[in-house]
C-alpha positions in Angstrom: 141.7 -85.2 -13.0 138.1 -83.8 -12.7 136.1 -84.5 -15.9 132.6 -83.3 -16.7 130.6 -85.0 -19.5 127.9 -83.0 -21.3 125.8 -85.5 -23.3 122.4 -86.6 -24.3 121.2 -89.4 -21.9 119.0 -91.5 -24.2 119.4 -95.1 -25.2 122.0 -95.4 -27.9 125.7 -95.0 -28.8 126.4 -91.7 -27.0 125.0 -93.0 -23.7 126.9 -96.3 -24.0 130.1 -94.3 -24.9 129.8 -91.9 -21.9 129.0 -94.6 -19.4 131.8 -96.8 -20.6 134.4 -93.9 -20.4 133.0 -92.9 -16.9 133.5 -96.4 -15.6 137.1 -96.6 -17.0 138.1 -93.0 -15.8 136.7 -93.8 -12.3 138.6 -97.1 -12.2 141.8 -95.0 -12.8 141.0 -92.7 -9.9 139.5 -89.7 -11.9 136.4 -87.8 -10.8 133.6 -87.8 -13.3 130.4 -85.7 -13.4 127.6 -86.2 -16.0 125.5 -83.3 -17.2 122.6 -84.3 -19.5 119.4 -82.9 -20.8 117.4 -84.2 -17.8 119.7 -82.6 -15.3 119.3 -79.3 -17.3 115.5 -79.6 -17.3 115.5 -79.5 -21.1 112.2 -79.5 -23.0 112.3 -82.9 -24.7 111.1 -83.2 -28.3 110.8 -86.6 -29.8 110.8 -90.1 -28.2 113.8 -90.4 -25.9 112.8 -93.9 -25.0 113.1 -95.4 -28.5 113.4 -92.9 -31.2 115.3 -89.8 -32.0 114.9 -87.0 -29.4 116.5 -83.7 -28.6 116.5 -81.4 -25.5 115.8 -77.7 -25.9 117.1 -75.4 -23.1 119.1 -72.2 -22.3 121.1 -73.5 -19.4 124.5 -71.8 -19.5 124.3 -70.6 -16.0 123.5 -74.1 -14.7 126.2 -75.6 -16.8 128.8 -73.1 -15.5 127.8 -74.0 -11.9 128.1 -77.7 -12.7 131.6 -77.5 -14.1 133.1 -75.2 -11.4 136.5 -76.5 -10.2 136.7 -79.1 -13.0 139.6 -79.5 -15.4 137.8 -80.7 -18.6 134.4 -80.2 -20.1 133.8 -82.9 -22.6 130.9 -82.2 -24.9 129.4 -85.1 -26.8 127.4 -83.9 -29.9 124.5 -83.7 -30.3 123.5 -83.0 -26.7 121.0 -80.1 -26.1 120.4 -76.7 -27.6 122.8 -75.0 -25.1 125.8 -76.6 -27.0 125.1 -74.0 -29.8 125.2 -71.1 -27.3 128.2 -72.2 -25.3 130.9 -70.8 -27.8 129.4 -67.4 -27.2 129.8 -67.6 -23.4 132.8 -67.3 -21.3 132.7 -71.1 -20.5 135.2 -72.0 -23.3 137.8 -69.6 -21.7 137.1 -70.8 -18.2 137.7 -74.5 -18.8 139.4 -76.8 -21.3 136.7 -77.9 -23.7 136.9 -81.1 -25.7 134.2 -82.0 -28.3 133.4 -85.5 -29.5 131.3 -85.8 -32.7 128.9 -88.7 -32.8 126.6 -87.2 -35.5 125.6 -89.8 -38.1 126.3 -89.2 -41.8 125.4 -91.0 -44.9 123.3 -90.7 -48.0 120.3 -88.7 -49.1 118.7 -85.5 -47.6 119.2 -86.6 -44.0 122.9 -87.2 -44.7 123.2 -83.6 -46.1 121.5 -82.2 -43.0 123.9 -84.1 -40.8 126.9 -82.6 -42.7 125.4 -79.1 -42.2 125.1 -79.8 -38.4 128.7 -81.0 -38.2 129.9 -78.0 -40.1 128.0 -75.6 -37.9 129.2 -77.1 -34.7 132.8 -77.3 -36.0 132.7 -73.7 -37.1 131.2 -72.5 -33.7 133.8 -74.3 -31.6 136.9 -73.9 -33.9 139.5 -72.0 -31.8 137.3 -72.2 -28.7 137.6 -75.9 -28.1 141.0 -77.3 -27.2 140.5 -80.4 -29.4 137.9 -82.2 -31.5 137.4 -86.0 -31.3 135.6 -87.8 -34.0 134.4 -91.5 -33.6 134.7 -92.0 -37.3 137.3 -91.0 -40.0 134.6 -89.8 -42.4 133.2 -87.5 -39.8 136.7 -86.2 -39.1 137.1 -85.2 -42.7 133.8 -83.2 -42.5 135.0 -81.4 -39.4 138.4 -80.5 -40.9 136.6 -78.8 -43.9 135.1 -76.2 -41.5 137.5 -75.7 -38.6 140.5 -74.3 -40.7 143.0 -76.1 -38.5 142.1 -73.8 -35.6 141.3 -76.9 -33.6 143.1 -80.2 -34.1 140.8 -83.2 -34.9 141.7 -86.7 -33.7 139.8 -90.0 -34.4 139.0 -92.2 -31.4 136.4 -94.8 -32.3 133.8 -96.4 -30.0 134.7 -99.4 -28.0 133.3 -102.7 -26.9 133.4 -104.9 -23.7 134.9 -108.1 -25.1 134.3 -109.9 -21.8 130.6 -109.1 -21.9 130.2 -109.8 -25.5 131.7 -113.2 -26.2 131.1 -115.8 -29.0 129.3 -119.1 -28.3 132.5 -121.1 -28.7 134.2 -119.2 -25.8 131.5 -120.0 -23.3 131.6 -122.8 -20.8 128.3 -124.1 -22.1 128.6 -123.8 -25.8 124.9 -124.2 -26.4 123.9 -121.2 -24.3 121.7 -119.0 -26.4 122.5 -120.9 -29.6 119.1 -122.4 -30.3 116.7 -120.8 -27.8 115.9 -117.5 -26.2 116.2 -114.3 -28.2 116.0 -115.9 -31.6 112.7 -117.5 -30.5 112.4 -121.3 -30.3 114.5 -124.0 -31.7 115.7 -123.9 -35.4 115.8 -126.8 -37.7 119.2 -128.0 -38.9 120.7 -126.0 -41.8 118.6 -122.9 -41.0 120.5 -119.6 -40.7 119.3 -116.9 -38.3 120.1 -113.3 -39.3 119.7 -110.6 -36.6 119.4 -106.9 -36.3 119.7 -104.9 -33.1 119.1 -101.2 -32.9 116.7 -98.4 -33.2 113.6 -99.2 -35.4 113.5 -96.0 -37.5 113.8 -94.9 -41.1 117.5 -93.9 -41.1 118.3 -97.5 -39.9 116.7 -98.8 -43.2 114.9 -101.7 -41.5 112.0 -101.8 -43.9 114.3 -102.5 -46.8 116.0 -105.2 -44.7 112.6 -106.9 -44.1 111.7 -106.6 -47.8 115.0 -108.3 -48.8 114.5 -111.2 -46.4 111.0 -111.8 -47.5 112.0 -112.1 -51.1 114.7 -114.6 -50.1 112.2 -116.7 -48.1 109.8 -116.7 -51.1 112.7 -118.0 -53.2 113.2 -120.9 -50.8 116.2 -119.7 -48.7 116.2 -121.4 -45.3 116.7 -118.2 -43.3 115.1 -116.5 -40.3 115.3 -112.8 -39.3 115.2 -111.6 -35.7 114.7 -107.8 -35.1 115.6 -106.5 -31.6 115.0 -102.9 -30.6 112.3 -100.2 -30.2 111.4 -97.1 -32.2 108.8 -95.3 -34.4 108.6 -98.3 -36.8 108.0 -100.9 -34.1 104.2 -101.3 -34.8 104.7 -101.3 -38.6 107.4 -104.0 -38.3 105.2 -106.1 -36.0 102.6 -106.2 -38.7 105.2 -107.7 -41.0 105.9 -110.7 -38.8 105.5 -114.2 -39.9 106.9 -117.6 -38.8 110.3 -116.6 -40.2 110.4 -112.9 -39.3 110.0 -111.9 -35.6 110.2 -108.5 -34.0 111.3 -108.9 -30.4 111.3 -105.4 -29.1 113.8 -104.2 -26.6 116.0 -107.1 -25.3 117.6 -106.8 -21.9 120.4 -109.3 -22.6 122.1 -108.1 -25.7 125.0 -110.6 -25.4 122.5 -113.5 -25.5 120.7 -112.0 -28.5 124.0 -111.9 -30.5 124.8 -115.5 -29.4 121.4 -116.6 -30.7 122.0 -115.5 -34.3 124.4 -116.6 -37.0 124.8 -113.3 -39.0 124.5 -109.7 -37.9 123.0 -107.1 -40.3 123.1 -103.4 -40.2 121.5 -101.8 -43.3 121.5 -98.2 -42.1 121.4 -95.2 -44.4 123.1 -93.0 -41.8 125.8 -94.0 -39.2 128.8 -92.6 -37.3 130.7 -95.6 -35.9 128.1 -98.0 -34.8 128.7 -99.7 -31.5 126.4 -102.6 -32.5 129.0 -103.7 -35.2 131.7 -103.9 -32.6 129.3 -105.8 -30.2 128.4 -108.3 -33.0 132.1 -108.6 -33.9 133.1 -109.3 -30.4 130.3 -111.9 -30.3 132.0 -113.7 -33.2 129.5 -113.0 -35.9 129.9 -112.4 -39.6 128.7 -108.9 -40.5 126.5 -107.5 -43.4 126.7 -103.7 -43.3 125.7 -100.9 -45.5 128.7 -99.0 -47.0 128.2 -95.8 -45.1 130.4 -93.7 -42.8 133.3 -95.9 -41.4 131.6 -99.3 -41.8 134.2 -100.2 -44.5 137.1 -100.1 -42.0 135.4 -102.7 -39.7 134.0 -105.1 -42.3 137.1 -106.4 -44.1 137.1 -110.1 -44.7 134.7 -110.7 -41.8 131.6 -109.8 -43.7 130.0 -108.1 -46.7 129.3 -104.4 -47.4 126.3 -103.5 -49.4 124.1 -100.7 -50.7 120.9 -99.6 -48.9 118.2 -100.8 -51.5 116.3 -104.0 -50.8 117.8 -105.5 -53.9 121.4 -104.7 -52.7 120.7 -106.1 -49.2 119.2 -109.3 -50.7 122.3 -109.7 -52.9 124.6 -109.3 -49.9 122.7 -111.9 -47.9 122.9 -114.3 -50.9 126.7 -113.6 -51.1 127.4 -114.2 -47.5 125.5 -117.4 -47.4 128.1 -118.8 -49.8 131.0 -117.9 -47.5 132.7 -119.7 -44.6 130.7 -118.1 -41.8 132.8 -119.7 -39.0 136.0 -118.2 -40.5 134.4 -114.8 -40.8 133.1 -114.9 -37.3 136.5 -115.8 -35.8 138.1 -112.9 -37.7 135.4 -110.6 -36.3 136.3 -111.6 -32.8 140.0 -110.9 -33.4 139.3 -107.6 -34.9 137.1 -106.6 -32.0 140.0 -107.0 -29.6 141.5 -103.8 -31.0 138.5 -101.8 -29.9 138.2 -102.3 -26.1 136.9 -99.5 -23.8 140.1 -99.4 -21.8 142.0 -98.6 -25.0 139.4 -95.9 -26.0 139.7 -94.4 -22.4 143.5 -94.4 -22.6 143.4 -92.5 -26.0 140.9 -90.0 -24.6 143.0 -89.4 -21.5 146.0 -88.7 -23.7 143.9 -86.0 -25.4 143.0 -84.4 -22.0 146.6 -84.4 -20.8 147.8 -82.9 -24.1 145.6 -79.8 -23.5 146.3 -79.5 -19.8 150.1 -79.3 -20.1 
């Protein structure tokens, strides 16, 4: 099978998803081509190295040349401006089009804008795309509101490499990354290290996370916070650093970062199906996550769901510190085994084959 991916090639979940699927498909003998905003010479708006960015282009002729002779054009939303023009071209009649929706949803004004975007794309491609894929059940519900059953929607979540992301206890050297490295120096006995890895931006709600941890430290809780990632809030967060709260920037070795912390926290206001939760689960960590999008389906017994205010995040941290963290971490690891990339690839290939019959 010849498969063309049309996607946004910036650091984040979509890029990870496409690269993982490409690797799995090629391992099975399929041909894969990647079409992204850089190959289309898009005008980039935003910060594609650490923040939110988007490519503006009118590249339908170039896309048509790129997909000539291919069986599947798999569009991963949101990619570039041309994805809004494609339903009005002949491309959708020349090749089997599949759309995967990665668009984050959640609370507030940004969440409503995301729903409008999902609705617009679902309406444009309804009846023109062969099938819709959603990485989250909540997003699938939004899609179905707009496509009037003209195009079937299936849910296929993100995946994780459970051989790359492993808990400390499964390593030959159990101490590897446990006390040094990403978490920054050795910790005193009894201290708990909470970690965040992701984009440092407003929708990720990292400022309220820092406020919550600072309050707990003032109250005498023996906790540390380690923040990994880059984005528009990096400099502001660096100014909030102290001996207990450290902002590490981009980390090359994500598995070691996860092994260096005791609890993973994701306090976002918007999410689709975050890969970082799966990575943290595979690394054997208890999870604190905001109750947005599909997080509730992944945090069941292996962590705590919370609201997005500083007070609610603080209460969730206090609650999880009373729990059996080892038991939660082992449950996380077992749950993660259900979301490997080979399973995601198999489900995606089933979708392709169903539309090519």
